[in-house]
C-alpha positions, 0 to 999 in steps of 0.5 A, spaced: 656 238 345 659 243 341 660 250 343 655 253 340 650 249 342 652 249 349 651 257 348 644 255 346 644 251 352 646 256 358 642 262 355 634 260 353 633 267 350 640 266 345 635 260 343 629 262 342 632 268 338 636 264 333 630 259 332 627 259 325 620 259 326 613 260 321 610 267 321 605 269 319 609 272 313 613 265 312 619 263 316 623 267 320 628 267 326 624 268 332 629 274 334 627 278 328 620 278 329 619 276 337 613 281 339 615 285 346 610 281 350 613 275 348 619 277 349 617 279 356 614 272 358 621 268 355 625 273 360 620 271 366 620 264 364 628 263 363 631 263 370 626 257 371 627 253 365 635 254 366 634 251 374 629 245 372 635 244 366 640 243 371 636 240 377 635 245 381 629 249 384 626 255 380 626 261 383 618 261 381 616 255 379 608 256 377 606 260 371 599 263 369 599 265 362 592 268 360 592 271 353 586 271 348 586 266 341 592 267 336 598 270 340 602 265 340 601 261 346 601 254 343 608 256 339 611 259 345 611 253 349 613 249 344 619 252 344 619 252 352 618 245 352 624 244 345 629 248 349 629 243 355 628 237 351 634 238 348 638 240 353 637 237 360 642 232 360 639 227 365 632 224 362 626 229 363 619 227 364 614 232 361 606 233 360 602 237 357 594 236 358 590 238 353 581 238 353 581 233 347 585 231 341 585 236 337 587 241 342 593 236 344 595 236 336 595 244 336 602 244 341 605 239 337 604 241 330 608 248 332 613 243 335 613 239 329 613 245 324 619 248 328 623 242 328 622 242 320 625 249 320 631 247 325 634 240 322 641 242 328 634 241 333 631 235 330 637 231 330 636 232 338 629 231 338 624 227 335 616 227 334 613 221 335 605 221 336 603 224 341 610 225 344 616 229 343 623 225 345 630 226 345 634 221 342 640 221 347 638 222 353 630 219 353 627 226 356 620 225 353 614 230 353 608 226 353 601 231 351 595 227 354 588 228 351 583 229 356 578 225 352 583 219 351 587 217 357 587 218 365 593 221 368 594 218 375 601 216 378 606 220 374 611 225 376 613 230 371 618 234 372 614 240 367 607 240 367 603 244 362 596 245 362 593 247 355 587 252 355 585 250 361 578 253 360 576 248 355 578 243 359 571 240 362 573 234 366 576 238 373 579 232 375 583 230 369 586 237 370 587 236 378 590 229 377 595 233 373 596 238 378 597 232 384 603 229 379 607 235 379 606 237 386 610 231 387 616 234 384 618 240 388 623 242 383 619 242 378 614 247 373 608 248 372 605 253 367 598 254 365 596 257 359 589 259 357 584 265 355 580 268 359 574 264 359 567 264 364 567 267 370 563 263 376 567 257 374 572 252 377 577 255 372 576 261 374 576 260 381 583 257 380 585 263 376 583 267 382 588 263 387 593 264 382 592 271 381 593 272 388 598 267 390 606 269 391 607 262 388 604 264 382 607 269 376 600 271 373 602 275 366 597 276 362 595 280 355 588 283 354 587 287 347 581 287 343 583 283 338 589 278 337 590 281 329 593 288 332 599 284 335 603 286 328 610 289 326 608 295 328 605 294 335 612 292 337 615 298 334 610 302 339 606 305 332 599 305 330 596 298 329 590 297 325 583 292 324 582 292 317 583 299 315 582 302 322 587 305 327 588 301 332 592 301 339 597 305 341 603 303 347 604 305 353 609 302 359 608 303 366 612 299 372 609 298 378 612 292 383 610 290 390 615 284 390 622 284 388 621 279 383 619 281 377 611 279 374 610 283 367 602 284 366 600 286 360 593 289 361 588 293 356 584 299 360 582 303 355 575 304 351 573 297 348 577 293 353 571 291 357 574 291 363 579 286 361 574 281 358 577 278 353 571 274 350 567 281 350 572 285 347 574 282 342 566 282 340 566 289 341 572 289 336 569 285 330 563 288 331 567 295 330 570 292 324 564 289 321 562 297 321 568 300 319 568 304 325 574 306 329 577 301 335 579 305 341 584 301 346 590 303 349 595 298 351 599 299 357 603 295 361 606 294 368 609 289 372 605 286 378 606 281 382 600 278 387 601 278 395 
C-alpha cells in the first residue's frame, strides 16, 4: 500500500474529506461541501471503523441514525462501507438490509457514483449486481432486500439496516440483528427516518435511545432543503423564498463518550416529529409564509 493510501487507511476523516462526490451542484470534494451534521456523525463513527478494520472491538458498536429524507443517509453509509472494503486487510463480510430492491438500489447507486468519481478507489472496490467487493482481499458487502431473500446463518462484521421504518418484515430485521450478535467485534448501524409511533420499529428506537450500548444521534429539521451551504456556516437558510433556520449550539453529556444528537426544538418542529414538521414546512411553503425553526445541537448519551 502506498504512503498516501496508508494515510487514508489510518484516518477515516481524511478519507471522507478527500473523496469526490456527486453533490447537488455538481461533482465536488466532500470536505468542501460536507455539512456540520455529516462531519459530526462521521467523527462519531470513525473510532468504530478503525476498530473493525483492525479486527478489534469498537468502543461503541451500535449506532442509530434518525434523519429525515434527503440528508444523505445512503451516501454517507456508502462512504463508510467503501472505506472498510478498501482498507481492511482481511476478508470482511458486510450486510445491508433494505425493505425492497428499490431501496437496496439506492445505497448501491450511491456507492457506484462515488467509485465513478474516484478511479483510485474503483481499482480496489468493484460493484456487481447487489454486491460490493474488494478485488484483492475478497471483502464483500451484500445488499439484501427483504422481498428477495432470507437472511439466516451469516456472520457479518458490519450490519446496516437501511430505512428500518420501511421494512415491513420484522423477522427479516430480527434475523439480520441476530446474525450480527454472533460477531462481538462487529458494527451495527440502523439508519431510518422517524417512522410512526406504536410500531415495532418505534419500540426498537426507544430501546436504542435508552440503552448505553447504542449511540443515538438524530437530525430533525423542518425540511431537508434547509441543509445548505449557509446552514453549514450558521447563517439563515430558506425554503423557497422564505427565511428559515438559525443555528445555535449547546453541549450536555451524561457519559464520557460523545454521542451527538441534533434536534429541533422550536416552532414548526412539532416536538421532533419529522413527518409532521415536513408537512408543516410544505404547507408553509405553499402559502409563502415564514417557517420559524430553530435548530439546536446538544451532545447527549442516554443511560
